[in-house]
C-alpha positions as CSV (number, residue, x, y, z in Angstrom):
1,M,-30.5,2.3,82.6
2,C,-29.3,5.7,82.6
3,N,-29.2,9.2,83.4
4,C,-27.3,12.1,82.6
5,N,-24.8,11.7,85.9
6,Y,-24.6,7.9,86.0
7,K,-25.3,4.5,83.8
8,H,-25.7,0.8,84.5
9,I,-22.9,-1.1,84.2
10,K,-24.9,-4.5,82.9
11,W,-21.9,-6.9,82.2
12,D,-20.1,-6.4,85.2
13,S,-24.0,-6.3,87.5
14,D,-24.3,-9.5,85.9
15,F,-20.7,-11.0,86.5
16,F,-20.3,-10.2,90.1
17,G,-24.1,-10.9,91.0
18,F,-24.4,-7.0,92.3
19,K,-25.4,-3.9,90.9
20,V,-22.4,-1.6,89.6
21,A,-23.0,1.9,88.4
22,Q,-20.5,4.2,86.3
23,I,-20.6,8.1,87.3
24,L,-20.2,10.6,83.9
25,K,-18.0,13.3,84.5
26,T,-20.8,16.0,83.6
27,G,-22.7,17.7,85.5
28,V,-21.4,15.9,88.8
29,N,-20.0,18.3,91.4
30,E,-20.0,18.9,95.4
31,S,-23.4,19.6,95.8
32,N,-24.6,16.6,94.0
33,L,-22.2,13.5,94.3
34,P,-24.0,12.5,97.7
35,L,-27.9,12.9,96.1
36,I,-26.4,10.5,93.2
37,L,-24.7,8.8,95.9
38,K,-28.1,8.5,98.2
39,Q,-30.6,7.6,95.0
40,L,-28.0,4.8,93.4
41,K,-28.0,3.4,97.4
42,T,-31.8,3.5,96.8
43,D,-32.0,2.0,94.0
44,N,-29.8,-0.9,95.5
45,Y,-26.0,-0.5,93.7
46,R,-23.6,-1.6,95.9
47,L,-20.3,-1.0,94.0
48,I,-19.9,2.9,92.0
49,Y,-17.2,3.2,89.6
50,W,-15.8,7.0,89.2
51,Q,-13.4,7.1,86.2
52,I,-11.4,10.8,87.3
53,P,-8.7,12.3,85.1
54,N,-6.0,13.6,86.5
55,Y,-5.6,16.7,85.6
56,D,-9.7,16.9,87.4
57,H,-8.2,18.1,90.8
58,D,-11.5,19.6,91.8
59,A,-13.1,16.0,91.0
60,V,-10.7,14.1,92.6
61,Y,-11.4,16.0,95.8
62,I,-14.5,15.3,95.5
63,A,-14.4,11.8,94.8
64,R,-12.3,11.6,98.6
65,K,-14.6,13.5,100.4
66,Y,-17.7,11.6,100.0
67,G,-15.6,8.2,100.2
68,G,-14.3,7.1,97.0
69,F,-11.7,4.5,96.9
70,L,-8.8,5.3,94.5
71,A,-8.6,1.8,93.5
72,D,-6.3,2.6,90.5
73,E,-4.4,5.2,88.8
74,K,-4.1,3.5,85.2
75,I,-1.8,5.2,81.9
76,V,-2.4,4.7,78.6
77,Y,1.0,4.5,76.8
78,H,1.6,4.5,73.1
79,K,3.2,3.9,70.1
80,K,3.3,4.6,66.1
81,L,4.0,1.9,64.6
82,D,5.6,3.3,61.4
83,S,8.9,2.9,62.3
84,L,8.5,-0.2,64.4
85,A,12.6,-1.7,64.9
86,K,13.7,-5.0,63.7
87,M,13.8,-7.4,66.2
88,D,16.6,-8.7,67.6
89,H,16.4,-11.4,70.1
90,T,20.0,-13.7,69.2
91,N,20.2,-13.8,73.1
92,V,16.7,-14.8,73.6
93,L,16.5,-18.6,74.1
94,Y,12.3,-18.3,73.2
95,N,10.1,-18.2,70.8
96,A,6.7,-15.9,71.1
97,T,3.3,-18.3,69.1
98,F,-0.2,-17.9,69.2
99,Y,-1.9,-20.3,72.0
100,E,-4.0,-23.2,69.4
101,Y,-6.4,-24.1,72.0
102,M,-9.9,-23.6,72.6
103,E,-9.5,-23.8,76.3
104,P,-7.0,-22.0,78.6
105,E,-4.4,-24.4,80.6
106,T,-3.6,-24.1,83.8
107,D,-0.3,-22.1,82.8
108,L,-2.2,-19.7,81.3
109,V,-4.9,-18.7,83.6
110,K,-2.1,-18.7,86.5
111,L,-0.4,-16.2,84.6
112,A,-3.7,-14.8,83.7
113,L,-4.3,-14.5,87.7
114,V,-0.6,-12.9,87.9
115,S,-1.5,-9.7,84.9
116,G,-4.0,-9.0,87.8
117,E,-2.2,-8.6,90.4
118,Y,-2.5,-4.4,89.9
119,S,-5.5,-4.1,89.1
120,R,-8.1,-2.2,91.1
121,Y,-10.2,-5.3,91.5
122,K,-7.1,-7.0,93.6
123,S,-6.4,-3.9,94.7
124,D,-9.7,-3.0,96.4
125,P,-9.5,-4.1,99.8
126,H,-13.6,-4.5,99.6
127,F,-13.8,-6.3,96.3
128,P,-14.6,-10.0,97.1
129,K,-10.5,-12.2,96.7
130,N,-12.7,-14.9,94.5
131,L,-14.4,-12.0,92.4
132,F,-11.1,-11.1,91.3
133,E,-10.0,-14.2,90.6
134,E,-13.3,-15.4,88.8
135,L,-12.9,-12.4,86.3
136,Y,-9.4,-13.0,85.4
137,R,-10.2,-16.7,84.7
138,C,-13.7,-15.6,82.6
139,W,-11.3,-12.3,80.6
140,I,-8.5,-15.3,79.7
141,T,-11.2,-17.9,78.9
142,R,-12.9,-15.4,76.7
143,S,-10.1,-14.4,74.8
144,V,-8.8,-17.5,74.1
145,H,-12.4,-18.2,72.7
146,K,-12.1,-14.6,70.7
147,E,-14.6,-13.0,72.1
148,I,-12.5,-10.0,73.5
149,A,-9.5,-10.8,72.0
150,W,-8.1,-11.6,68.6
151,E,-5.4,-13.7,69.6
152,T,-3.5,-14.6,72.6
153,L,0.1,-14.5,72.3
154,I,2.5,-17.1,74.4
155,V,6.0,-17.9,75.3
156,R,6.2,-21.8,76.3
157,D,9.0,-24.0,76.5
158,C,9.2,-27.8,76.6
159,T,6.9,-28.1,80.2
160,K,4.8,-25.0,81.2
161,I,4.3,-21.0,79.6
162,L,6.6,-18.8,80.5
163,G,4.3,-15.8,79.3
164,M,1.1,-14.4,77.8
165,L,-0.4,-11.6,76.0
166,T,-3.7,-11.0,74.4
167,L,-4.0,-8.9,70.9
168,G,-6.7,-6.8,70.3
169,E,-8.4,-3.4,68.7
170,N,-9.5,-0.3,71.1
171,N,-9.8,3.0,69.4
172,Q,-9.0,2.1,65.8
173,R,-5.1,1.2,68.3
174,G,-4.0,-2.2,67.8
175,D,-4.1,-2.8,71.9
176,I,-2.4,-4.9,74.5
177,G,-5.3,-6.5,76.6
178,L,-3.7,-9.1,79.3
179,L,0.2,-9.3,79.5
180,A,2.6,-11.7,82.3
181,V,5.4,-13.7,82.8
182,A,5.4,-15.8,85.2
183,P,7.9,-14.8,88.5
184,E,10.6,-16.8,88.5
185,C,10.7,-15.9,84.4
186,R,11.1,-12.7,84.5
187,R,14.8,-10.6,83.1
188,K,14.8,-13.2,80.6
189,G,13.6,-11.2,78.0
190,I,10.3,-12.6,77.6
191,G,8.0,-9.6,78.2
192,K,10.4,-7.3,75.6
193,L,9.8,-10.5,72.7
194,L,6.2,-10.2,73.4
195,V,5.4,-7.1,73.2
196,E,7.4,-6.6,70.4
197,K,5.9,-9.3,68.8
198,A,1.9,-7.9,69.2
199,G,3.4,-4.8,67.5
200,Q,4.7,-7.3,64.7
201,Y,1.5,-9.0,64.8
202,F,-0.4,-5.0,64.8
203,V,2.0,-3.5,61.3
204,Q,0.9,-6.5,59.7
205,N,-2.7,-6.2,60.3
206,G,-2.3,-2.8,58.9
207,Y,-2.7,-1.0,61.9
208,S,0.0,2.6,62.6
209,A,-0.5,2.4,66.5
210,V,-1.1,0.2,69.2
211,Q,-1.9,1.4,72.7
212,V,-1.6,-0.4,76.2
213,V,-3.0,0.6,79.7
214,T,-1.3,-0.2,82.8
215,Q,-1.0,1.0,86.5
216,S,1.1,3.5,88.0
217,R,2.3,1.3,90.5
218,N,3.3,-0.8,88.2
219,T,7.1,0.0,87.6
220,A,8.4,-3.2,85.7
221,A,5.5,-2.9,83.3
222,R,5.8,0.9,82.7
223,I,10.1,0.5,82.1
224,L,9.2,-2.5,79.7
225,Y,6.7,-0.3,77.6
226,E,9.2,2.7,77.3
227,S,12.3,0.4,77.0
228,C,10.0,-0.7,73.9
229,G,9.7,2.8,72.4
230,Y,6.6,3.0,73.8
231,A,5.3,6.9,75.7
232,A,2.9,8.1,78.6
233,E,-0.6,9.7,77.2
234,K,-2.7,9.9,79.3
235,Q,-3.3,9.4,82.9
236,T,-6.5,8.4,84.9
237,F,-7.9,7.8,88.6
238,F,-10.6,4.8,88.9
239,F,-12.4,5.5,92.3
240,H,-14.8,3.2,93.8
241,F,-17.7,3.4,96.0
242,W,-19.5,0.9,97.8
243,L,-22.5,1.9,99.4
């Protein structure tokens, strides 16, 4: 279902158990946004997304005026891989390997939840906590099933999984999906090891660029990507409207 101003988001609607739509930028303005939201409410939609470039100040003003909750400020980072530096992890005590099992272990599920710490689905107080957790459990399960990711990199010691990263493709670039390091294992070079191993993987698979999306308030992730040579490319605001 769609019209020129919004589209039905089937996967989200089916998974969350309530109707979800996304507002399209074309044609939306202060005069018709209230009408669009009214129509969506009449059609029993509960959650509406609106993705707005950070430079579109008019759209941001309108979204706020009509009850939009700023759930996320996403930043796309990218890096060219033709100049990928040789890795030097002589001071790192761990190795990154591919996850070999078809179902996620408990540690891997816990890390998936950690990866969503700054997610818009967690930061939005209107979003049910159990649905956030179910979403990230589904995400890591489908990743290790290789439905939405090609591979999952992990760092493991003799007792548990300490960090993980999922690998895929987006916009004809290598794409880093989920990334997390166990809180008690941070500042040990595990995140950088995973990110640089991901770069190696994409080079080996013929990609000349890699990208990753993170939240502007996730300072640790931004520092990590920038330390690995990634540069911010664009920033987008995600508004949620609850009807």
